[in-house]
VOGU-3710 file (C-alpha; in Angstrom, 3 decimals, decimal comma):
1> xxxxxxxxxx> 126,225/-85,178/110,595  129,374/-83,902/112,242  128,848/-80,447/113,821  131,859/-78,902/112,050  131,249/-78,464/108,285  135,005/-78,699/107,613  135,248/-82,142/109,193  134,849/-85,598/107,737  134,739/-88,953/109,484  135,415/-92,105/107,485
11> xxxxxxxxxx> 135,990/-95,686/108,525  139,569/-96,893/108,301  138,555/-99,263/105,458  138,668/-99,032/102,550  141,830/-96,977/102,337  140,578/-95,577/99,036  138,147/-93,367/101,009  141,036/-91,867/102,977  143,027/-91,351/99,769  140,041/-89,647/98,138
21> xxxxxxxxxx> 139,532/-87,218/101,009  143,288/-86,522/101,084  143,276/-85,684/97,367  140,504/-83,143/97,817  142,292/-81,340/100,630  141,396/-83,102/103,884  144,095/-83,837/106,484  143,857/-86,659/109,011  143,631/-85,364/112,584  143,323/-88,593/114,553
31> xxxxxxxxxx> 141,974/-92,132/114,661  139,646/-93,580/117,270  137,261/-96,447/117,871  133,584/-95,639/118,410  130,927/-98,233/119,101  133,266/-100,950/117,841  134,050/-99,158/114,560  137,469/-97,788/113,723  137,176/-94,168/112,575  139,517/-91,749/110,848
41> xxxxxxx> 138,835/-88,077/111,597  139,801/-85,544/108,945  139,531/-81,779/108,550  139,740/-79,403/105,610  140,919/-75,792/105,811  138,471/-73,337/104,314  140,554/-70,363/103,227
//
């Protein structure tokens, strides 16, 4: 589990995962490769 409860990490495939998280309020912060896997890091504001 990611230490920040507002954060989500998804793989860059399938794109439907990224679209889903975007629809529920997450914003992409950056992309990186970890242990050979491409990751998309996202965060959601908790107001």
